[in-house]
C-alpha positions as CSV (number, residue, x, y, z in Angstrom):
1,M,44.8,-17.4,-1.3
2,T,42.0,-18.4,-3.6
3,R,40.0,-19.7,-0.7
4,R,40.4,-16.4,1.2
5,V,39.3,-14.4,-1.9
6,W,36.3,-16.6,-2.3
7,R,35.4,-16.1,1.4
8,V,35.6,-12.3,1.0
9,L,33.4,-12.4,-2.1
10,Q,30.9,-14.5,-0.2
11,Y,30.7,-11.9,2.6
12,V,30.4,-9.0,0.1
13,A,27.6,-10.8,-1.6
14,L,25.9,-11.4,1.8
15,V,26.2,-7.7,2.7
16,L,24.8,-6.6,-0.6
17,F,21.9,-9.0,-0.2
18,V,21.1,-7.8,3.3
19,V,21.2,-4.2,2.1
20,F,18.9,-5.1,-0.8
21,L,16.4,-6.6,1.6
22,G,16.8,-4.0,4.3
23,F,16.5,-0.8,2.3
24,P,12.7,-1.0,1.7
25,L,12.2,-1.5,5.4
26,L,14.5,1.4,6.2
27,F,12.7,3.6,3.7
28,L,9.3,2.6,5.3
29,V,10.5,3.5,8.8
30,T,12.0,6.9,7.8
31,A,9.0,7.8,5.6
32,A,6.6,7.2,8.5
33,F,8.4,9.9,10.6
34,K,8.8,12.5,7.8
35,T,6.6,15.5,7.2
36,Q,4.6,15.9,4.0
37,Q,7.0,18.7,2.9
38,E,10.0,16.4,3.3
39,L,8.3,13.6,1.3
40,Q,7.5,15.9,-1.5
41,S,10.9,17.6,-1.6
42,P,12.7,17.5,-4.9
43,D,15.9,16.8,-2.9
44,P,14.8,13.9,-0.6
45,Q,16.9,12.8,2.3
46,L,17.1,9.3,3.7
47,L,16.6,10.4,7.3
48,P,13.9,12.9,8.4
49,A,15.1,16.3,9.6
50,Q,12.9,16.0,12.6
51,W,11.3,12.8,13.9
52,N,7.5,13.3,14.6
53,L,4.5,11.1,15.1
54,D,2.0,13.1,13.0
55,N,1.7,10.5,10.4
56,F,0.8,7.8,12.9
57,V,-1.9,10.0,14.5
58,G,-3.3,10.9,11.1
59,A,-3.3,7.3,9.9
60,I,-5.1,6.0,13.0
61,E,-7.7,8.8,13.0
62,R,-8.3,8.9,9.2
63,A,-8.6,5.2,8.5
64,G,-9.8,3.8,11.8
65,L,-6.9,1.3,12.0
66,G,-7.8,0.2,15.5
67,Q,-11.0,-1.6,14.6
68,A,-9.5,-2.9,11.4
69,A,-6.5,-4.3,13.2
70,L,-8.9,-6.0,15.7
71,N,-10.9,-7.5,12.8
72,S,-7.7,-8.8,11.1
73,L,-6.4,-10.2,14.4
74,V,-9.6,-12.1,15.0
75,V,-9.6,-13.5,11.5
76,A,-5.9,-14.4,11.5
77,L,-6.0,-16.1,14.9
78,A,-9.2,-18.1,14.0
79,T,-7.7,-19.2,10.7
80,T,-4.4,-20.2,12.3
81,V,-6.1,-22.3,15.0
82,I,-8.5,-24.1,12.6
83,V,-5.8,-24.7,9.9
84,V,-3.4,-26.3,12.5
85,L,-6.2,-28.4,14.1
86,V,-7.3,-29.8,10.8
87,A,-3.9,-30.1,9.1
88,L,-2.2,-32.0,11.9
89,P,-4.2,-35.2,11.9
90,A,-4.7,-35.1,8.1
91,A,-0.9,-34.7,7.6
92,Y,-0.3,-37.6,9.9
93,A,-2.8,-39.8,8.0
94,L,-1.2,-38.9,4.7
95,A,2.3,-39.6,5.9
96,R,1.6,-42.8,7.8
97,F,-1.3,-44.6,6.1
98,Q,-0.9,-46.3,2.7
99,T,-4.3,-46.0,1.1
100,R,-5.7,-45.4,-2.4
101,L,-6.9,-42.0,-1.3
102,R,-3.4,-40.9,-0.6
103,G,-2.5,-40.2,-4.2
104,L,-5.8,-38.4,-4.8
105,A,-5.3,-36.2,-1.7
106,T,-1.8,-35.4,-2.8
107,G,-3.0,-34.5,-6.2
108,W,-5.7,-32.3,-4.8
109,I,-3.2,-30.4,-2.6
110,L,-0.9,-29.7,-5.6
111,L,-3.8,-28.9,-8.0
112,S,-5.4,-26.4,-5.5
113,Q,-2.3,-24.2,-5.6
114,V,-2.5,-23.7,-9.3
115,F,-5.8,-21.8,-9.4
116,P,-5.5,-18.0,-9.3
117,F,-7.6,-15.9,-6.9
118,I,-9.6,-14.3,-9.7
119,L,-10.8,-17.7,-10.9
120,I,-12.4,-18.8,-7.7
121,I,-13.6,-15.6,-6.1
122,I,-17.0,-15.5,-8.0
123,P,-17.9,-19.2,-7.1
124,L,-16.9,-18.5,-3.5
125,F,-19.1,-15.4,-3.4
126,L,-22.1,-17.3,-4.9
127,M,-21.6,-20.2,-2.4
128,L,-21.3,-18.0,0.7
129,R,-24.3,-15.7,-0.2
130,P,-27.1,-18.3,0.3
131,I,-25.8,-19.3,3.8
132,G,-25.4,-15.7,4.9
133,L,-21.6,-15.7,5.2
134,N,-21.0,-12.8,2.8
135,N,-19.9,-9.6,4.5
136,T,-19.1,-11.5,7.7
137,L,-15.8,-12.2,9.4
138,A,-16.9,-15.9,9.8
139,G,-17.2,-16.2,6.0
140,L,-13.7,-14.6,5.6
141,V,-12.3,-17.2,8.0
142,V,-13.9,-20.0,6.1
143,V,-12.3,-18.7,2.8
144,Y,-8.9,-18.3,4.4
145,V,-9.0,-21.8,6.0
146,V,-9.9,-23.4,2.7
147,W,-7.2,-21.4,0.8
148,S,-4.5,-22.0,3.4
149,L,-5.2,-25.6,4.3
150,P,-3.7,-27.4,1.3
151,F,-0.3,-25.8,1.6
152,A,-0.3,-26.2,5.4
153,L,-1.2,-29.8,5.0
154,W,1.7,-30.3,2.5
155,M,4.1,-28.6,4.9
156,L,3.1,-30.7,7.9
157,R,3.1,-33.9,5.9
158,G,6.8,-33.4,5.2
159,Y,7.6,-32.9,8.8
160,V,5.6,-36.0,9.9
161,A,7.3,-38.1,7.2
162,A,10.7,-37.1,8.6
163,I,9.9,-38.5,12.0
164,P,11.2,-42.1,12.4
165,G,8.4,-44.6,12.5
166,E,10.4,-46.6,15.2
167,L,9.5,-44.0,17.8
168,E,5.8,-44.7,17.2
169,E,6.4,-48.4,17.3
170,A,8.2,-48.1,20.6
171,G,5.3,-46.1,22.0
172,A,2.8,-48.7,20.7
173,M,4.8,-51.5,22.4
174,D,4.5,-49.6,25.7
175,G,0.7,-49.7,25.3
176,A,0.1,-46.2,24.0
177,S,-2.9,-45.7,21.8
178,R,-2.8,-44.0,18.4
179,F,-4.0,-40.8,19.9
180,R,-1.5,-41.0,22.7
181,V,1.3,-41.5,20.2
182,L,0.2,-38.5,18.3
183,R,-0.1,-36.3,21.4
184,S,3.0,-37.4,23.3
185,I,5.5,-38.4,20.6
186,I,4.6,-36.8,17.3
187,M,3.4,-33.3,18.4
188,P,6.5,-32.5,20.5
189,L,8.7,-33.4,17.6
190,L,6.5,-31.4,15.2
191,G,7.2,-28.1,17.1
192,P,9.1,-26.5,14.3
193,G,6.6,-27.7,11.7
194,L,3.7,-26.4,13.7
195,V,5.4,-23.0,14.1
196,A,6.1,-22.8,10.4
197,T,2.5,-23.8,9.6
198,S,1.1,-21.3,12.1
199,L,3.3,-18.5,10.7
200,F,2.2,-19.3,7.2
201,A,-1.5,-19.3,8.1
202,F,-1.3,-16.2,10.3
203,I,0.7,-14.0,8.0
204,G,-1.2,-15.1,5.0
205,S,-4.5,-14.2,6.6
206,W,-3.2,-11.0,8.2
207,N,-1.9,-9.6,4.9
208,E,-4.6,-10.9,2.5
209,F,-6.4,-8.2,0.6
210,F,-8.3,-9.5,-2.5
211,F,-10.7,-11.9,-0.8
212,A,-11.5,-9.4,1.9
213,L,-12.1,-6.7,-0.7
214,V,-14.7,-8.8,-2.5
215,L,-16.4,-10.3,0.5
216,I,-16.4,-7.5,3.1
217,K,-18.4,-4.4,2.4
218,D,-19.3,-3.1,5.9
219,E,-16.7,-0.6,7.0
220,A,-16.9,-1.8,10.6
221,L,-15.9,-5.3,9.4
222,Q,-13.1,-4.3,7.0
223,T,-9.6,-5.7,7.7
224,L,-6.4,-3.8,8.0
225,P,-5.2,-4.2,4.3
226,Q,-8.6,-2.8,3.2
227,R,-8.2,0.3,5.4
228,L,-4.6,0.9,4.3
229,A,-5.9,1.0,0.7
230,L,-7.7,4.2,1.6
231,F,-4.4,6.1,1.6
232,V,-4.3,5.6,-2.2
233,G,-6.6,8.1,-3.8
234,S,-8.8,7.3,-6.8
235,E,-6.5,9.4,-9.1
236,G,-3.4,7.6,-7.9
237,Q,-2.5,10.2,-5.3
238,V,-0.9,8.6,-2.3
239,A,-0.7,9.8,1.3
240,L,2.8,8.4,1.6
241,G,3.6,9.4,5.1
242,Q,0.3,8.0,6.6
243,L,0.5,4.9,4.4
244,A,4.1,4.2,5.7
245,A,3.0,4.8,9.3
246,G,0.0,2.5,8.9
247,S,2.0,-0.2,7.2
248,L,4.6,0.0,9.9
249,L,1.9,-0.4,12.6
250,A,0.5,-3.4,10.6
251,C,3.9,-5.2,10.8
252,I,3.8,-5.2,14.6
253,P,1.3,-8.0,15.2
254,S,3.2,-10.4,12.9
255,L,6.4,-9.7,14.7
256,V,4.8,-10.2,18.1
257,F,3.2,-13.4,17.0
258,F,6.6,-14.7,15.7
259,A,8.3,-13.6,18.9
260,I,5.8,-15.6,21.0
261,I,6.1,-18.9,19.1
262,Q,9.6,-18.7,17.8
263,R,11.0,-20.7,20.8
264,R,9.1,-23.7,19.5
265,L,11.4,-23.7,16.4
266,T,14.2,-25.3,18.5
267,S,12.4,-26.7,21.6
268,G,10.8,-30.1,21.7
269,L,13.0,-31.7,19.0
270,L,14.0,-34.6,21.2
271,S,11.3,-34.4,24.0
272,G,8.9,-36.6,22.1
273,A,11.5,-39.4,22.0
274,V,12.1,-39.0,25.7
275,K,8.4,-39.0,26.5
276,G,7.8,-42.1,24.3
């Protein structure tokens, strides 16, 4: 009897947790389809009286979300590719090679996550200005790569360390080079780790606002979070309907990116051992 009550309490807690997480998303979706009168009503309703797309049209026309979304997509994809390409061999070296630099590299990874944004933004700005990377998407990619790389490296290092070294030894006994072992054995087994790292780099770059606000001044180069900030007026007045519609549209690329690569979370777990 006690076990059954405990199971019921677990399910109740789970349902409450799902409601707690899902309500903001539900509010965002419904607010995007409400009229301005409904949003300002003293007696608000959860669901709109009439579903309409006026907020979406207004958000796209007012803030120019199309070009901003393209800029964010270019920056996020470039950051993700560079972070993965750099972090993969570096994580393998940290996990497999016992050198004096290993402790220093690990300390740098942990120390780099301590510094707040506001502490490094001015040095970054002064470093990028002489080489002409201020107010460019390339400069923003460089900043995002530097900021995302330590945590991505730490994540991948844990995945590499969890792979048995015997698989690499077996590949080496078959005559495979170090690069062949990394490509044919390690990478297939790192499918979930590469997916997690890619998601971290992509979503972090897609949602980042502070660095973009400081480094990008040209309206044609602004990213999506910068354009969404236009819906908040200087006196605190918020175009809630258009902001909700724009935010909902901004969620779509992240969901699409996850849908494309999520199959790698479970595939390839044993394929590396078979190939080796």
